[in-house]
C-alpha positions, 0 to 999 in steps of 0.5 A: 740691844737698843737704848741709851743704857750701854755705855761701853765703846769696846769690851776687852777680855784678859787683864794680864799686863798687855790687856791692862795697858791696852785698856788704859791706852783706850781710856786715855784716848777717850773710849769707855772700855768694859773689862772682864777677866776669867778670874773675876777678882782681877777685874775688881783689883784693876778698878781699885788700882790701875783703872781707879777714877777712869771711865773703865767699866767692870763686868763680872760675867760675859753676859754683863760685858756684852750688855754694857756695850753699844751696838755694834758690840766690839769685843776684843780679847788678849788671851793665850792662843789656841783653845782659850780663844775658841772657848771665849768665842763660844761663850760670847756668841750667845750674847751677841747679835748680827753685825757684832764684832769679835777681835782676837788680839793675841798671837794666834796662828793665822789658819785659826783666824781664817777658820774663825772668820768663816765660822763666825760669818755663818752666824752673822758675826764679824771676826778680826784677828789683829797683830799687836806689837810693841810689848807692854810699853807699846800697848800702853802708849801706842802699839803697832796694830795689824788688823785683818779678818772680815772687811765689814768690821774695819769701819767700826774699829778703825777710829779706835785702833788708829787712835790708840796705835803708835804714830809715824809722824802724823800717820797711824801705825795701823791700817787694814791688812786684808781678809780672814787671817791676813792680820795674824799672818803679817804679825807672824812674819813680823815676829819671824823678822824680829827673830832675824834682827835679834840674831844678826845683832847678836852675831855682830856683838859676837864678832866684836867680842870674840874677834876684836876682844872688845869690852861690853862698854866698847861694844855699846859705844859701837852700837850707839854710833850705828844707831845714828845711821842706817841701822837706827832702830829700837833693837840696836838702841836697847842692845847698847843699853843692855851692854852697859847695864851692870850687875849691881846685885851684890851692891858694890857698883863701881867701874869694876862691876861686871856687866849683867849680860855676862851673867845671863845663861846663853840658852835662848827661848822661843814662843813659836811664832818664828817656827810658824814663819819657817813652816809657812815658808816651807809650805809656800816654797819660799827660801826664808833662810835667814829667819830659819837660821835664827830659829835654828840658832836658838835651838842650838843655844838650848843644847847648852850642856851638850855644847859645853861637853863638845867644846872640851872635845872638838878643836877649832881655829885659834887665829889672831886678828892682825888687821885694822880694828876700825876697818873691821868694825865697819865691815861688821856694820856693813854685814849687819846692814846688808843681811838685814836687807836680805832678811826683809826681802825674804819676808816680803817674798813670803808675803807675796806668795801668801797673798797669791795663796789666800787671795789677799790684797796686801799693801806692802808699803802700808805694812812697812808703815805699820811697823815704823813705830810702836813695834819691836822691829821699828826702825828708820829702815822701814821708811826706805821699804815703804818708799821702795813700794811707793815708787814701784807697787809691783816691785818683784823683790826689795833687792831689785829696788834702786835704793836697796840695790845701791845699799847692798852694793855699798856693803859687799866688800865689808860683808864678805870680809866679816864672813871670811874673818868669822870663818877663819876665827871659828866664830859662828855667824849663821845668819850673816852667812846664810844671808850672803849665800842667799844673795849670791844664789839670788843673783846667779843666773845659773846654780848647780841644780842641773846636777841635782836634777840629774842625780834625781833622775839617775836614782829615781827616774824623776825626769828633768827639763832641757835648756834646748827644749820648751819649759815644761817638757820633761825627759828621762835618761837610762843612765846605766843602760840597765834601767828602763823608760818608766819615770816616777811620774808614771805612777802614784805611790 
């Protein structure tokens, strides 16, 4: 639509809290945003309150929204993933022209973004699926943005996205991730790593409470101290704040007021992005064990009533801690730090396999920079990941970088001590344990999979390779003398 009529720089559909905050962020950055919501009354309420006296432009229909946008039109929506996204795309398409851009800022599953990119390209439209992280505060004052999709769209949205994103120093926590579903894939893995980070922190807290018997306030002091070093992060910071927060609902207050966290039921919920990450790791054949355990820990927590019944019937150890308290706190810190390194190493392993599978040219250091500010997993640690890939763009695994190799080595004794003490005391720390198991497995030149292959060949004639023969040459043994020479790969069942 030519002419001087349209005033909107970008349109946004979906005026829930995230949408409203993102609109006001864009407004503060100097952009005119045209807004629309399926419940049209929300548009007027937004203009009367939060967006009063702003440059925000209301629209009461999809047609009006598109008519108010400069060319090429840029329309972003923050709506529930799945069918609602496809429904809005279907409503938008008749009002758009070749070269216009549709941006999905929700938590969509990356295969959907791959499909939408292809479908809209056939219609001459450019699709972008972007991860948005940072919650309500991030959306308002600077989120981490992870855009991917049709590359031709990036020059038209780059200025807006980098203006409203969080900043790490002078660098925006936003850059082009890659083609089709790459943006939503990176956001999915971000969320999976978030699951892991949160589980690791909870396990550290559990060890401090259940092994050392520390109070919530004492634990908060420990997390505050940890937040001054290598573990400096948003999640460590808010953990200390949560542990200090008192339940003042009864209005009493005072030093004896119980901590609110102790009144919260130990039944965790999840929205599914962690499960998506685990599913992708299984499909890709990448052992993302820590995120998997974090997802399973939430599932186990949801079995609250059954766990209560089991606790009355199943006995465990009743060991009493007799060691050095300060030394054990340091051991827990080392276990937390080393396990965190393993978690990110696994996430980046998944990135590499996905890049091969989908022909994405992912910027691994750039992804760490995008997460450096604005998002939930923001931490000083991400700067070390960026540096590792800057020094060696072809780095095979984070654990092999000189920096992280040294860091993990410095945590080895404490890591193993924390895990062994937890086992002796019956304190469940599945993420710590699986991180250590992965590390020991990854550094092992040989693992007992030779026996496993023998078992498979014994009962199923699945064949095996030999150490004294060429790779890719397979053999079968008639283990019992009563079998045959036919192998399982000789037929298709």
